[in-house]
Z-matrix of the N, CA and C atoms (Angstrom, degrees):
N
C 1 1.432
C 2 1.522 1 107.89
N 3 1.331 2 117.31 1 136.47
C 4 1.455 3 122.69 2 178.61
C 5 1.515 4 108.50 3 -101.11
N 6 1.344 5 116.52 4 144.20
C 7 1.452 6 121.13 5 -179.37
C 8 1.518 7 109.84 6 -129.44
N 9 1.344 8 117.00 7 141.83
C 10 1.458 9 121.70 8 176.65
C 11 1.526 10 108.98 9 -140.73
N 12 1.346 11 118.15 10 126.64
C 13 1.460 12 119.08 11 178.01
C 14 1.524 13 110.98 12 -81.21
N 15 1.292 14 115.63 13 141.85
C 16 1.455 15 122.49 14 174.77
C 17 1.515 16 105.76 15 -131.46
N 18 1.321 17 117.06 16 131.21
C 19 1.457 18 119.35 17 -178.88
C 20 1.523 19 109.62 18 -121.53
N 21 1.299 20 116.04 19 143.45
C 22 1.463 21 121.98 20 179.84
C 23 1.524 22 108.63 21 -136.42
N 24 1.319 23 115.87 22 143.06
C 25 1.459 24 120.29 23 173.66
C 26 1.511 25 108.30 24 -92.21
N 27 1.312 26 117.06 25 140.62
C 28 1.448 27 120.17 26 173.13
C 29 1.527 28 105.92 27 -82.73
N 30 1.332 29 117.09 28 78.73
C 31 1.451 30 120.83 29 -168.98
C 32 1.507 31 113.91 30 -81.52
N 33 1.307 32 118.58 31 -11.85
C 34 1.455 33 120.23 32 177.64
C 35 1.521 34 109.04 33 -127.00
N 36 1.308 35 115.16 34 76.61
C 37 1.460 36 119.23 35 -175.23
C 38 1.511 37 112.73 36 -64.16
N 39 1.332 38 118.69 37 -25.74
C 40 1.470 39 120.68 38 178.81
C 41 1.522 40 111.03 39 -68.04
N 42 1.347 41 116.99 40 -37.22
C 43 1.463 42 121.10 41 -179.06
C 44 1.520 43 111.63 42 -97.72
N 45 1.331 44 118.65 43 -11.23
C 46 1.454 45 121.52 44 -179.12
C 47 1.518 46 113.79 45 71.79
N 48 1.330 47 117.38 46 22.50
C 49 1.461 48 121.08 47 -179.08
C 50 1.525 49 110.56 48 -92.07
N 51 1.317 50 115.39 49 147.21
C 52 1.453 51 120.60 50 177.89
C 53 1.517 52 110.07 51 -99.86
N 54 1.315 53 115.13 52 149.63
C 55 1.456 54 120.94 53 176.53
C 56 1.531 55 109.29 54 -73.19
N 57 1.317 56 116.47 55 170.56
C 58 1.466 57 118.68 56 169.69
C 59 1.532 58 109.95 57 -66.08
N 60 1.302 59 117.47 58 174.00
C 61 1.455 60 123.73 59 177.19
C 62 1.534 61 108.24 60 -57.98
N 63 1.329 62 118.23 61 116.20
C 64 1.470 63 120.55 62 -174.01
C 65 1.519 64 112.93 63 -67.88
N 66 1.335 65 117.72 64 -22.10
C 67 1.462 66 119.38 65 179.81
C 68 1.524 67 112.11 66 -74.17
N 69 1.329 68 117.02 67 -10.60
C 70 1.460 69 120.38 68 178.33
C 71 1.527 70 112.07 69 -105.52
N 72 1.329 71 117.92 70 -1.16
C 73 1.464 72 121.71 71 -176.93
C 74 1.524 73 110.97 72 -88.41
N 75 1.312 74 116.57 73 130.78
C 76 1.458 75 121.09 74 178.33
C 77 1.529 76 109.77 75 -72.51
N 78 1.324 77 115.86 76 128.41
C 79 1.457 78 121.32 77 176.41
C 80 1.510 79 114.67 78 70.14
N 81 1.338 80 118.43 79 27.79
C 82 1.464 81 119.84 80 -179.10
C 83 1.518 82 111.52 81 -66.90
N 84 1.331 83 115.33 82 140.28
C 85 1.445 84 123.21 83 172.36
C 86 1.515 85 108.62 84 -165.17
N 87 1.314 86 116.75 85 165.53
C 88 1.457 87 121.25 86 177.62
C 89 1.519 88 108.35 87 -136.94
N 90 1.315 89 115.75 88 133.68
C 91 1.457 90 122.23 89 -179.50
C 92 1.511 91 108.37 90 -137.09
N 93 1.333 92 116.43 91 126.32
C 94 1.464 93 122.28 92 178.82
C 95 1.529 94 112.37 93 49.69
N 96 1.331 95 116.11 94 52.04
C 97 1.462 96 123.31 95 175.76
C 98 1.531 97 113.84 96 65.25
N 99 1.325 98 117.01 97 23.41
C 100 1.459 99 121.46 98 178.68
C 101 1.528 100 108.97 99 -126.35
N 102 1.328 101 116.29 100 119.19
C 103 1.463 102 121.78 101 179.22
C 104 1.522 103 109.35 102 -84.24
N 105 1.332 104 115.44 103 139.74
C 106 1.459 105 120.62 104 -179.74
C 107 1.518 106 109.39 105 -140.72
N 108 1.323 107 116.18 106 147.75
C 109 1.459 108 123.19 107 172.94
C 110 1.511 109 108.05 108 -160.89
N 111 1.311 110 116.61 109 167.22
C 112 1.456 111 121.74 110 -176.57
C 113 1.526 112 110.04 111 -55.67
N 114 1.334 113 115.46 112 126.72
C 115 1.451 114 120.87 113 179.82
C 116 1.514 115 114.25 114 86.57
N 117 1.345 116 118.49 115 4.01
C 118 1.455 117 121.86 116 179.67
C 119 1.512 118 108.20 117 -131.71
N 120 1.322 119 116.61 118 134.99
C 121 1.466 120 120.86 119 -177.97
C 122 1.521 121 113.37 120 -85.83
N 123 1.309 122 116.65 121 6.77
C 124 1.456 123 119.76 122 177.43
C 125 1.506 124 112.38 123 96.30
N 126 1.267 125 115.81 124 166.38
C 127 1.446 126 122.22 125 178.60
C 128 1.512 127 108.96 126 -169.00
N 129 1.307 128 116.31 127 143.14
C 130 1.458 129 121.26 128 -178.88
C 131 1.523 130 111.28 129 -68.12
N 132 1.330 131 115.33 130 145.47
C 133 1.452 132 120.05 131 175.25
C 134 1.521 133 108.86 132 -143.73
N 135 1.329 134 115.46 133 159.77
C 136 1.462 135 119.54 134 -177.27
C 137 1.524 136 111.63 135 -129.66
N 138 1.287 137 118.12 136 13.73
C 139 1.451 138 122.57 137 179.42
C 140 1.516 139 108.75 138 173.62
N 141 1.317 140 115.67 139 179.17
C 142 1.452 141 118.30 140 179.45
C 143 1.521 142 110.12 141 -147.40
N 144 1.306 143 114.02 142 151.59
C 145 1.450 144 122.52 143 -179.08
C 146 1.514 145 109.17 144 -103.44
N 147 1.318 146 116.11 145 130.61
C 148 1.463 147 121.42 146 172.33
C 149 1.527 148 105.90 147 -108.18
N 150 1.319 149 114.85 148 121.93
C 151 1.461 150 121.12 149 179.32
C 152 1.524 151 108.01 150 -116.89
N 153 1.316 152 115.71 151 131.32
C 154 1.461 153 121.23 152 179.15
C 155 1.521 154 107.83 153 -113.16
N 156 1.320 155 114.61 154 126.03
C 157 1.456 156 121.26 155 176.65
C 158 1.519 157 107.83 156 -93.33
N 159 1.321 158 116.43 157 124.37
C 160 1.458 159 122.33 158 179.80
C 161 1.531 160 107.85 159 -110.70
N 162 1.310 161 116.26 160 129.79
C 163 1.458 162 120.52 161 -176.85
C 164 1.520 163 110.50 162 -125.28
N 165 1.324 164 115.32 163 146.81
C 166 1.455 165 121.94 164 177.20
C 167 1.523 166 108.47 165 -130.45
N 168 1.328 167 116.36 166 143.14
C 169 1.456 168 121.29 167 176.53
C 170 1.524 169 111.94 168 -86.98
N 171 1.316 170 117.57 169 -3.19
C 172 1.458 171 122.16 170 179.74
C 173 1.528 172 109.46 171 -69.44
N 174 1.301 173 116.45 172 145.32
C 175 1.476 174 121.35 173 177.11
C 176 1.522 175 110.84 174 -89.28
N 177 1.344 176 116.59 175 1.66
C 178 1.462 177 122.35 176 -178.37
C 179 1.518 178 109.86 177 -115.32
N 180 1.330 179 115.84 178 163.10
C 181 1.456 180 121.05 179 169.68
C 182 1.520 181 108.02 180 -62.60
N 183 1.340 182 115.89 181 141.98
C 184 1.459 183 119.16 182 174.18
C 185 1.519 184 109.31 183 -135.29
N 186 1.317 185 115.42 184 153.92
C 187 1.457 186 122.17 185 173.80
C 188 1.520 187 106.69 186 -129.16
N 189 1.302 188 116.64 187 111.88
C 190 1.462 189 122.07 188 -179.55
C 191 1.525 190 107.90 189 -96.54
N 192 1.319 191 116.16 190 110.67
C 193 1.460 192 121.10 191 -177.82
C 194 1.516 193 111.35 192 -83.57
N 195 1.322 194 115.16 193 154.25
C 196 1.458 195 121.61 194 177.77
C 197 1.518 196 111.50 195 80.64
N 198 1.338 197 115.20 196 -176.81
C 199 1.466 198 120.55 197 -178.02
C 200 1.526 199 110.38 198 -69.15
N 201 1.311 200 114.93 199 125.57
C 202 1.460 201 121.92 200 179.36
C 203 1.523 202 112.02 201 -105.17
N 204 1.333 203 116.09 202 -26.08
C 205 1.467 204 120.53 203 -178.44
C 206 1.517 205 108.89 204 -161.27
N 207 1.329 206 114.83 205 165.63
C 208 1.467 207 120.95 206 175.66
C 209 1.515 208 108.35 207 -141.17
N 210 1.322 209 115.29 208 137.04
C 211 1.469 210 123.03 209 172.65
C 212 1.518 211 106.70 210 -106.71
N 213 1.338 212 116.70 211 130.57
C 214 1.461 213 121.74 212 176.18
C 215 1.524 214 108.03 213 -125.97
N 216 1.326 215 116.00 214 128.54
C 217 1.466 216 122.80 215 174.48
C 218 1.516 217 107.51 216 -103.96
N 219 1.347 218 116.51 217 124.62
C 220 1.465 219 122.23 218 -178.30
C 221 1.520 220 110.08 219 -125.02
N 222 1.335 221 114.51 220 149.73
C 223 1.461 222 120.63 221 169.51
C 224 1.525 223 106.90 222 -69.69
N 225 1.337 224 118.03 223 130.03
C 226 1.467 225 121.36 224 -175.70
C 227 1.521 226 113.00 225 -66.02
N 228 1.321 227 117.89 226 -33.15
C 229 1.474 228 120.55 227 -177.74
C 230 1.521 229 112.24 228 -80.52
N 231 1.327 230 116.87 229 -50.48
C 232 1.460 231 120.79 230 -173.85
C 233 1.530 232 113.37 231 -90.84
N 234 1.323 233 116.96 232 -16.91
C 235 1.477 234 123.89 233 -175.62
C 236 1.529 235 112.50 234 67.19
N 237 1.340 236 116.36 235 10.43
C 238 1.459 237 120.97 236 177.65
C 239 1.527 238 109.56 237 -66.20
N 240 1.341 239 115.96 238 133.79
C 241 1.460 240 120.78 239 176.64
C 242 1.528 241 108.43 240 -71.63
N 243 1.323 242 115.55 241 124.51
C 244 1.459 243 121.52 242 179.83
C 245 1.528 244 111.65 243 -94.52
N 246 1.322 245 115.83 244 -40.03
C 247 1.467 246 122.34 245 177.30
C 248 1.531 247 107.95 246 -153.89
N 249 1.322 248 114.91 247 151.62
C 250 1.456 249 121.54 248 172.89
C 251 1.524 250 108.03 249 -134.94
N 252 1.316 251 115.56 250 145.41
C 253 1.462 252 121.65 251 -178.48
C 254 1.524 253 108.36 252 -137.35
N 255 1.317 254 116.28 253 117.25
C 256 1.462 255 121.48 254 176.64
C 257 1.522 256 109.33 255 -90.46
N 258 1.318 257 116.12 256 131.29
C 259 1.461 258 122.13 257 179.22
C 260 1.520 259 106.98 258 -105.11
N 261 1.337 260 115.34 259 113.82
C 262 1.462 261 120.88 260 -172.43
C 263 1.524 262 111.59 261 -131.18
N 264 1.336 263 114.51 262 160.80
C 265 1.467 264 122.48 263 172.09
C 266 1.526 265 111.49 264 50.49
N 267 1.312 266 115.75 265 74.90
C 268 1.457 267 123.00 266 -172.95
C 269 1.522 268 111.05 267 -103.57
N 270 1.318 269 116.06 268 129.50
C 271 1.457 270 122.11 269 171.52
C 272 1.528 271 107.90 270 -102.64
N 273 1.334 272 116.13 271 128.64
C 274 1.462 273 121.84 272 175.22
C 275 1.519 274 106.88 273 -122.63
N 276 1.332 275 115.80 274 121.84
C 277 1.457 276 120.75 275 -178.71
C 278 1.523 277 112.29 276 -73.69
N 279 1.323 278 115.95 277 -179.73
C 280 1.460 279 120.51 278 -177.33
C 281 1.525 280 113.54 279 -68.57
N 282 1.333 281 116.74 280 -8.04
C 283 1.472 282 119.91 281 173.67
C 284 1.525 283 111.43 282 -79.85
N 285 1.338 284 117.25 283 -8.51
C 286 1.461 285 122.32 284 174.88
C 287 1.513 286 115.51 285 82.45
N 288 1.353 287 118.67 286 9.26
C 289 1.464 288 120.54 287 -175.65
C 290 1.530 289 110.63 288 -133.74
N 291 1.328 290 114.97 289 139.61
C 292 1.454 291 122.27 290 173.52
C 293 1.523 292 107.58 291 -144.94
N 294 1.319 293 117.24 292 155.56
C 295 1.462 294 121.85 293 178.89
C 296 1.520 295 109.53 294 -128.19
N 297 1.310 296 115.35 295 147.44
C 298 1.460 297 123.09 296 168.00
C 299 1.518 298 106.41 297 -128.90
N 300 1.323 299 116.69 298 144.19
C 301 1.462 300 120.54 299 -178.44
C 302 1.516 301 110.41 300 -140.00
N 303 1.331 302 114.91 301 149.11
C 304 1.472 303 122.09 302 177.88
C 305 1.521 304 107.80 303 -141.78
N 306 1.322 305 116.21 304 132.42
C 307 1.458 306 121.82 305 177.70
C 308 1.524 307 108.42 306 -96.25
N 309 1.335 308 116.20 307 129.82
C 310 1.464 309 121.92 308 179.88
C 311 1.519 310 109.51 309 -113.50
N 312 1.325 311 116.30 310 134.75
C 313 1.464 312 122.43 311 176.63
C 314 1.518 313 109.05 312 -125.45
N 315 1.327 314 116.17 313 161.52
C 316 1.457 315 121.59 314 175.45
C 317 1.518 316 114.36 315 80.11
N 318 1.325 317 117.56 316 13.58
C 319 1.460 318 121.42 317 -179.59
C 320 1.524 319 111.95 318 -122.55
N 321 1.310 320 117.10 319 13.53
C 322 1.460 321 121.59 320 -169.72
C 323 1.520 322 114.31 321 -69.22
N 324 1.301 323 118.99 322 -15.63
C 325 1.472 324 121.64 323 179.15
C 326 1.523 325 111.32 324 -112.94
N 327 1.285 326 117.17 325 33.38
C 328 1.457 327 122.14 326 -179.72
C 329 1.527 328 109.02 327 -115.73
N 330 1.315 329 117.08 328 133.76
C 331 1.458 330 120.17 329 170.02
C 332 1.513 331 105.38 330 -86.39
N 333 1.325 332 116.53 331 104.02
C 334 1.461 333 122.37 332 -168.59
C 335 1.509 334 112.48 333 -116.61
N 336 1.328 335 112.99 334 170.58
C 337 1.452 336 121.63 335 165.23
C 338 1.519 337 106.39 336 -129.01
N 339 1.311 338 115.42 337 148.18
C 340 1.453 339 121.38 338 177.99
C 341 1.526 340 107.09 339 -116.58
N 342 1.327 341 116.02 340 132.53
C 343 1.462 342 121.04 341 179.96
C 344 1.515 343 109.16 342 -125.24
N 345 1.317 344 115.59 343 127.69
C 346 1.447 345 122.49 344 172.38
C 347 1.519 346 107.07 345 -104.56
N 348 1.327 347 116.46 346 126.90
C 349 1.461 348 121.62 347 177.65
C 350 1.522 349 108.55 348 -123.86
N 351 1.326 350 115.24 349 131.48
C 352 1.461 351 121.22 350 176.21
C 353 1.513 352 108.18 351 -151.66
N 354 1.313 353 116.24 352 113.71
C 355 1.459 354 119.79 353 -176.82
C 356 1.523 355 109.59 354 59.57
N 357 1.317 356 116.71 355 -124.29
C 358 1.466 357 120.83 356 178.79
C 359 1.528 358 112.27 357 -92.31
N 360 1.331 359 117.71 358 -1.91
C 361 1.463 360 121.71 359 179.92
C 362 1.520 361 110.27 360 -86.79
N 363 1.321 362 115.67 361 131.95
C 364 1.465 363 121.10 362 176.78
C 365 1.526 364 107.47 363 -139.83
N 366 1.337 365 116.24 364 121.69
C 367 1.467 366 122.63 365 -179.65
C 368 1.523 367 107.68 366 -122.70
N 369 1.342 368 117.42 367 125.96
C 370 1.461 369 121.99 368 178.11
C 371 1.519 370 109.15 369 -124.30
N 372 1.327 371 115.99 370 134.38
C 373 1.458 372 122.36 371 176.89
C 374 1.528 373 109.59 372 -138.34
N 375 1.314 374 116.30 373 154.07
C 376 1.470 375 121.57 374 179.13
C 377 1.519 376 110.43 375 -84.47
N 378 1.325 377 114.80 376 145.24
C 379 1.468 378 123.13 377 170.06
C 380 1.524 379 105.91 378 -119.23
N 381 1.324 380 117.59 379 94.80
C 382 1.468 381 120.70 380 -173.46
C 383 1.530 382 113.88 381 -81.25
N 384 1.313 383 116.94 382 70.78
C 385 1.463 384 122.02 383 175.32
C 386 1.525 385 106.75 384 -98.43
N 387 1.302 386 117.01 385 131.30
C 388 1.479 387 120.18 386 -179.26
C 389 1.518 388 109.86 387 -147.25
N 390 1.314 389 115.81 388 159.77
C 391 1.461 390 122.77 389 176.27
C 392 1.523 391 108.07 390 -139.18
N 393 1.291 392 115.65 391 157.76
C 394 1.453 393 119.97 392 178.43
C 395 1.508 394 111.77 393 177.58
N 396 1.279 395 114.96 394 -178.16
C 397 1.469 396 121.87 395 -179.60
C 398 1.506 397 110.15 396 -87.03
């Protein structure tokens, strides 16, 4: 099974809309609870959604029991673990794709990294959220 993390900022909390995948946005950053990227003037957010796409090459439905992956959010400076999320018991239909998602709050002023680990696969990306005067 292949796994890929996708992260989105809840940049329009009044409308409940999610931003596009932040890892594909040019110049993405967040400052004082406001997400910004090229072509966008920013928008307030109060949390973010991490969505993991799970793929299988099998032509049949599969159910993978037990822990299949783990997401860990760490502070980039101290390496302290801020949150961890175990992804377990995954059903993938005959289309070969399944998603799992988790909404995280209370981390909006952290310069973090997110790491997805599954078997021998390890993917780490930065989440540049910061606050200041």
